[in-house]
C-alpha positions in Angstrom: 5.0 -15.7 18.7 3.6 -12.2 18.5 6.2 -9.4 18.3 7.3 -7.5 21.3 7.7 -3.7 21.2 10.4 -2.6 23.7 12.4 -0.2 21.6 11.8 2.1 18.6 13.1 0.9 15.2 12.6 4.3 13.5 16.4 4.6 13.2 16.4 1.7 10.8 14.7 3.8 8.2 16.2 6.5 6.1 14.4 8.8 3.7 15.4 6.7 0.7 14.5 3.4 2.1 11.1 1.9 1.8 9.8 -1.2 3.6 6.9 -3.1 2.1 5.2 -5.4 4.7 3.2 -8.2 3.1 0.5 -10.2 5.0 -1.4 -13.0 3.3 -4.8 -13.5 4.8 -5.3 -17.0 6.3 -8.5 -18.9 5.5 -9.5 -18.5 9.1 -7.9 -16.0 11.6 -7.1 -17.8 14.9 -9.5 -16.7 17.6 -6.7 -15.5 19.8 -5.2 -13.3 17.2 -8.6 -11.9 16.2 -9.2 -10.9 19.9 -5.8 -9.3 20.1 -6.3 -7.3 16.9 -9.8 -6.2 18.0 -8.3 -5.0 21.3 -5.9 -2.7 19.4 -8.6 -0.8 17.6 -9.6 2.7 18.7 -13.2 3.7 19.1 -13.7 4.9 15.5 -12.0 1.7 14.1 -14.1 -0.5 16.3 -17.3 1.1 15.2 -16.4 0.6 11.5 -15.4 -3.0 12.2 -18.7 -3.7 13.9 -20.6 -2.5 10.9 -19.5 -5.4 8.8 -22.0 -8.2 8.6 -20.0 -10.8 6.8 -17.3 -12.8 8.7 -14.8 -12.5 5.8 -15.2 -8.7 5.7 -14.7 -8.5 9.5 -11.6 -10.6 9.3 -10.1 -8.6 6.4 -10.7 -5.4 8.4 -9.0 -6.8 11.5 -6.0 -8.1 9.5 -5.5 -4.8 7.7 -5.6 -2.7 10.9 -3.6 -5.3 12.8 -0.9 -5.0 10.1 -0.8 -1.2 10.4 -0.8 -1.1 14.2 1.5 -4.1 14.6 4.1 -2.8 12.2 4.1 0.9 13.2 4.4 -0.1 16.8 7.8 -1.7 15.9 9.0 1.7 14.6 7.5 3.6 17.5 8.5 1.3 20.3 5.1 1.2 21.9 2.1 -1.1 22.2 -0.1 -1.2 19.0 -3.2 0.0 20.9 -1.3 3.1 22.0 -1.0 4.5 18.5 -3.2 7.4 17.6 -4.0 8.7 14.1 -5.2 11.8 12.4 -6.4 12.3 8.8 -5.7 15.1 6.4 -8.4 16.8 4.3 -8.2 14.0 1.7 -8.5 11.3 4.3 -4.9 10.1 4.3 -3.9 8.9 7.8 -0.8 10.2 9.7 0.5 9.3 13.2 -0.6 11.7 15.9 2.5 12.2 18.0 4.6 14.9 19.6 7.8 13.0 18.8 9.5 14.7 15.8 11.1 11.5 14.7 7.9 9.6 14.6 6.0 12.4 13.0 8.3 11.9 10.0 7.0 8.4 9.4 4.9 8.0 6.2 2.9 4.9 5.5 0.2 3.7 3.2 -2.0 0.6 3.3 -3.7 -1.4 0.6 -5.6 -4.6 0.9 -7.7 -6.9 -1.3 -9.5 -10.1 -0.3 -6.7 -12.5 0.7 -3.8 -10.0 0.9 -2.6 -6.8 2.7 0.4 -4.6 2.0 1.8 -1.8 4.1 4.4 0.6 2.8 6.5 2.6 5.3 9.3 5.2 4.9 10.3 8.6 6.4 10.1 12.1 5.2 8.7 11.2 1.8 5.1 10.7 0.6 4.3 7.2 -0.3 1.5 5.1 -1.8 0.9 1.4 -2.4 -1.8 -0.6 -4.1 -2.5 -4.4 -4.4 -4.9 -6.0 -6.8 -5.9 -9.6 -7.6 -5.7 -10.2 -11.4 -8.4 -12.9 -11.1 -11.1 -10.2 -10.7 -13.2 -9.4 -13.7 -12.2 -6.3 -15.6 -12.7 -4.9 -19.1 -9.1 -4.1 -19.3 -8.7 -2.3 -22.6 -12.0 -0.4 -22.2 -10.9 0.8 -18.7 -7.5 1.8 -20.0 -8.9 3.7 -22.9 -11.2 5.6 -20.5 -8.7 6.3 -17.7 -5.1 5.9 -18.8 -2.8 8.1 -20.8 -2.5 7.5 -24.6 1.0 6.1 -24.3 -0.1 3.6 -21.6 -3.0 2.5 -23.8 -0.7 2.0 -26.7 1.7 -0.1 -24.5 -1.1 -2.3 -23.4 -2.4 -2.8 -27.0 1.0 -4.1 -28.0 1.1 -6.8 -25.4 0.3 -10.4 -26.4 -3.1 -11.7 -25.3 -1.3 -14.0 -22.7 0.4 -11.0 -21.1 -2.4 -8.4 -21.2 -4.0 -9.3 -17.9 -0.8 -9.2 -15.9 0.3 -6.0 -17.7 -2.9 -4.2 -17.1 -2.9 -5.0 -13.3 0.7 -4.1 -13.0 0.0 -0.7 -14.6 -3.2 -0.2 -12.7 -1.5 -0.8 -9.3 1.2 1.6 -10.1 -1.2 4.3 -11.1 -3.3 3.9 -8.0 -0.1 3.9 -5.9 1.0 7.2 -7.4 -2.4 8.8 -6.9 -2.3 7.7 -3.2 1.2 9.0 -2.8 0.3 12.4 -4.1 -2.5 12.5 -1.5 -4.8 14.9 -3.4 -7.6 12.4 -4.0 -9.8 12.7 -7.2 -8.2 15.9 -8.2 -5.4 13.9 -9.9 -6.8 12.2 -13.0 -5.3 8.9 -14.0 -4.7 10.3 -17.5 -2.6 13.2 -16.3 0.5 11.2 -15.8 2.3 8.4 -17.7 4.1 5.3 -16.4 6.5 3.5 -18.7 8.2 0.2 -18.9 11.7 -0.2 -20.4 12.2 -3.9 -21.3 12.4 -6.1 -18.3 13.6 -3.2 -16.1 11.8 -1.3 -13.4 8.9 0.9 -14.4 9.2 4.7 -14.0 7.2 7.8 -14.0 7.7 9.3 -17.5 5.5 12.4 -17.3 3.3 14.1 -14.7 1.5 17.3 -15.6 2.0 18.9 -12.1 5.1 17.2 -10.6 8.7 16.6 -11.5 8.7 13.0 -12.6 12.5 12.6 -12.0 11.9 13.0 -8.2 9.7 9.8 -8.0 10.6 6.1 -7.7 8.3 3.1 -8.1 8.5 -0.6 -7.6 6.3 -3.3 -9.0 6.2 -7.1 -8.3 3.8 -10.0 -8.1 3.0 -12.5 -5.3 1.5 -15.9 -5.4 1.2 -15.5 -9.2 -2.0 -13.5 -9.1 -1.5 -10.6 -6.7 0.1 -7.5 -8.2 1.7 -4.8 -6.0 2.7 -1.4 -7.1 4.3 1.3 -4.9 5.5 4.9 -5.4 7.6 7.2 -3.2 8.7 10.8 -3.5 12.4 9.9 -3.7 14.6 9.7 -6.8 17.0 7.1 -5.2 14.7 4.8 -3.3 15.7 1.3 -2.2 13.0 -1.3 -1.5 12.8 -4.1 1.1 10.0 -6.7 1.0 9.1 -8.3 4.4 6.7 -11.2 4.6 4.7 -11.6 7.8 2.3 -14.1 9.3 -0.6 -12.9 11.4 1.0 -14.6 14.4 4.1 -12.4 13.9 2.2 -9.1 14.6 
């Protein structure tokens, strides 16, 4: 059954806790859920949705925005359609609210065909990225063009069987960090370095214009071929992964 939104769950989040909400795209979105998600959209979102010509693209848009509105409504204690958003100069969305508690919510969405991820925390900038490793990519060529020298060296040392997963793991983390920083293309992918220590968690080793020790990241895979990377401006972050179905929003 779809979720109900009687009370705010914002108190369940602290600055150092991050919730990652995962939604795998069904082959076909049930007509009833599609109608519900469409009714949640505001005027600007509905205009963007209606521009899509392909059914799959329209469904992906509905699911991604349904995830954002359905999850944030849980924290706010309101109906999903009641949420209002604003964007900063770099296009990053924020809740538009007079409630100081809710204005502290920080969130970031990423989606690829077949999968959506929403990262949520409070009082800390956050970014998330998801990629499907089955997509075509000239991995080493891309790394040599965009990544830092230490990251390129790390990739070159991987066995051929591990290269694809390693590349997309690193790529999602780098995209997530850029999104968390919220400065758009001003932050080059080669201006910071992410490192991997054995089988442990990755970490930000160096950033030219930020204190690397004040950032935490998390990386994991889903269904073997989806890779998710997330970054948050907190040195002691804890991560919770929550799986949803479209009928749970």
